[in-house]
BAFI-94902 format. One record per residue: residue in three letters; z, x, y of N, C-alpha, C, O in turn. Coordinates in steps of 0.1 Angstrom, whole numbers, padded with zeros to 4 digits, always signed. Layout:
<sites>
ALAZXYZXYZXYZXY...
</sites>
This chain:
<sites>
MET-0043+0015+0125-0039+0014+0111-0036+0028+0106-0045+0037+0106ALA-0024+0031+0103-0020+0044+0098-0021+0044+0083-0015+0036+0076THR-0029+0054+0078-0032+0055+0064-0029+0069+0059-0033+0079+0066TYR-0022+0070+0048-0020+0084+0042-0018+0082+0027-0015+0071+0022ALA-0020+0093+0020-0019+0093+0006-0009+0103+0001-0008+0114+0007LEU-0001+0100-0009+0009+0109-0015+0005+0111-0029+0002+0101-0036GLU+0004+0123-0034+0000+0126-0047+0010+0135-0055+0017+0143-0049ARG+0010+0132-0068+0018+0141-0077+0008+0146-0088+0005+0139-0097ALA+0003+0158-0086-0008+0163-0094-0003+0165-0108+0008+0170-0111GLY-0011+0162-0118-0009+0164-0132+0002+0155-0138+0007+0157-0149ALA+0006+0145-0131+0017+0136-0135+0013+0126-0146+0021+0121-0153GLY+0000+0123-0146-0005+0112-0155+0000+0099-0152+0001+0090-0161LEU+0004+0096-0140+0010+0083-0136-0001+0074-0130-0012+0079-0126PRO+0001+0061-0129-0009+0052-0124-0011+0054-0109-0003+0061-0102ARG-0022+0049-0104-0026+0049-0090-0022+0036-0083-0023+0026-0090ALA-0019+0037-0070-0015+0024-0063-0020+0025-0049-0022+0036-0043VAL-0023+0013-0043-0025+0011-0029-0015+0002-0024-0012-0009-0030MET-0008+0005-0013+0002-0003-0007-0002-0006+0008-0003+0003+0016VAL-0004-0019+0011-0006-0024+0024+0007-0030+0029+0013-0038+0022HIS+0012-0025+0040+0026-0029+0044+0028-0029+0059+0019-0025+0067ASP+0039-0034+0063+0043-0034+0077+0054-0023+0079+0056-0015+0070SER+0060-0022+0091+0069-0011+0094+0082-0011+0085+0088+0000+0084PHE+0085-0022+0079+0097-0022+0071+0096-0014+0058+0106-0010+0052SER+0084-0010+0054+0082-0002+0042+0082+0013+0045+0082+0021+0035ASN+0081+0017+0057+0080+0031+0060+0091+0040+0054+0088+0051+0049TRP+0103+0035+0053+0114+0043+0048+0114+0044+0032+0119+0054+0027PHE+0108+0035+0025+0108+0036+0011+0095+0040+0004+0094+0042-0008VAL+0084+0042+0012+0071+0046+0006+0073+0060+0000+0068+0062-0011PRO+0080+0070+0006+0081+0083-0001+0088+0082-0014+0084+0088-0024ALA+0099+0074-0015+0106+0072-0028+0097+0065-0038+0097+0068-0050LEU+0090+0055-0034+0081+0047-0043+0070+0056-0048+0065+0054-0059SER+0065+0065-0040+0054+0074-0044+0057+0083-0056+0048+0087-0063GLU+0070+0085-0059+0074+0093-0070+0070+0087-0083+0070+0094-0094HIS+0067+0074-0083+0064+0067-0095+0049+0065-0098+0044+0058-0107PHE+0041+0072-0089+0026+0071-0090+0020+0084-0089+0025+0093-0082GLY+0008+0086-0096+0001+0098-0095-0006+0099-0081-0007+0110-0075ARG-0009+0088-0075-0015+0087-0061-0011+0074-0056-0013+0063-0062LEU-0005+0074-0044-0001+0062-0037-0008+0063-0023-0004+0072-0015VAL-0017+0054-0020-0023+0053-0007-0015+0042+0001-0014+0031-0003SER-0010+0046+0012-0001+0037+0021-0009+0034+0033-0014+0043+0040VAL-0010+0021+0036-0017+0016+0048-0007+0007+0056-0003-0003+0051TRP-0004+0011+0069+0004+0002+0077-0006-0007+0084-0012-0004+0094SER-0006-0019+0079-0015-0029+0085-0011-0043+0080-0005-0045+0070TYR-0014-0053+0088-0011-0067+0085-0023-0074+0078-0022-0085+0073ASN-0034-0067+0077-0046-0072+0071-0049-0064+0058-0047-0052+0057PHE-0054-0071+0048-0058-0065+0035-0071-0058+0036-0081-0064+0041ASP-0072-0046+0032-0084-0038+0032-0091-0037+0019-0088-0029+0011ARG-0100-0047+0016-0107-0048+0004-0115-0035+0001-0115-0031-0011ALA-0121-0030+0011-0129-0018+0009-0121-0006+0004-0125+0002-0004LEU-0109-0005+0009-0100+0006+0005-0096+0004-0010-0096+0014-0017VAL-0093-0008-0014-0090-0010-0028-0102-0007-0037-0100-0001-0047GLU-0114-0011-0033-0125-0008-0041-0128+0007-0041-0133+0011-0052ARG-0126+0014-0031-0128+0028-0030-0118+0036-0039-0121+0045-0046GLU-0105+0032-0038-0094+0039-0045-0093+0035-0060-0089+0043-0068ARG-0098+0023-0063-0097+0018-0077-0083+0020-0083-0081+0026-0094PRO-0073+0014-0077-0059+0016-0081-0056+0008-0094-0062-0002-0097ASP-0045+0011-0100-0040+0004-0111-0031-0008-0106-0029-0018-0113LEU-0026-0006-0094-0017-0016-0088-0019-0017-0073-0021-0007-0067VAL-0019-0029-0068-0020-0031-0053-0008-0039-0049-0004-0049-0055ILE-0001-0033-0039+0011-0039-0033+0008-0043-0019+0004-0035-0011GLN+0011-0056-0016+0010-0060-0001+0024-0065+0003+0029-0076-0002GLU+0031-0057+0011+0044-0061+0016+0044-0065+0030+0037-0058+0038MET+0051-0075+0033+0052-0079+0047+0065-0087+0049+0070-0094+0040VAL+0071-0086+0061+0083-0093+0063+0080-0108+0063+0069-0112+0068GLU+0089-0116+0058+0087-0130+0056+0082-0138+0069+0074-0147+0068ARG+0088-0134+0080+0084-0141+0092+0069-0140+0096+0064-0148+0104THR+0063-0130+0090+0048-0128+0093+0041-0140+0087+0031-0144+0093LEU+0046-0146+0077+0039-0158+0071+0041-0171+0079+0035-0181+0076MET+0050-0170+0089+0052-0182+0098+0040-0184+0107+0037-0195+0112GLY+0032-0173+0109+0020-0174+0118+0008-0177+0110+0008-0183+0099SER-0003-0171+0114-0016-0173+0106-0015-0164+0093-0009-0154+0093VAL-0022-0169+0083-0022-0162+0070-0030-0149+0072-0041-0150+0078PRO-0025-0137+0067-0033-0125+0069-0047-0126+0062-0048-0134+0052LYS-0056-0119+0067-0070-0119+0061-0069-0114+0047-0063-0104+0044GLU-0076-0121+0038-0077-0118+0024-0064-0114+0017-0062-0102+0012PRO-0054-0123+0018-0041-0119+0012-0042-0117-0003-0032-0114-0010
</sites>
């Protein structure tokens, strides 16, 4: 699970956590410009502990639609 945080110090912007697949890698840097802190996690499973630790204003879970053809991700 690849996790990293992008921050804009002093921006006064909301905080976010984004759990995503590889399709989001290209737009996470652009999306991060709209948040004071964006924690990005490349994972198919939802990380409740991360959300509780980060206390974000917004949680985004992105996945390619075909992922839903299989088993439902844990704690969607």
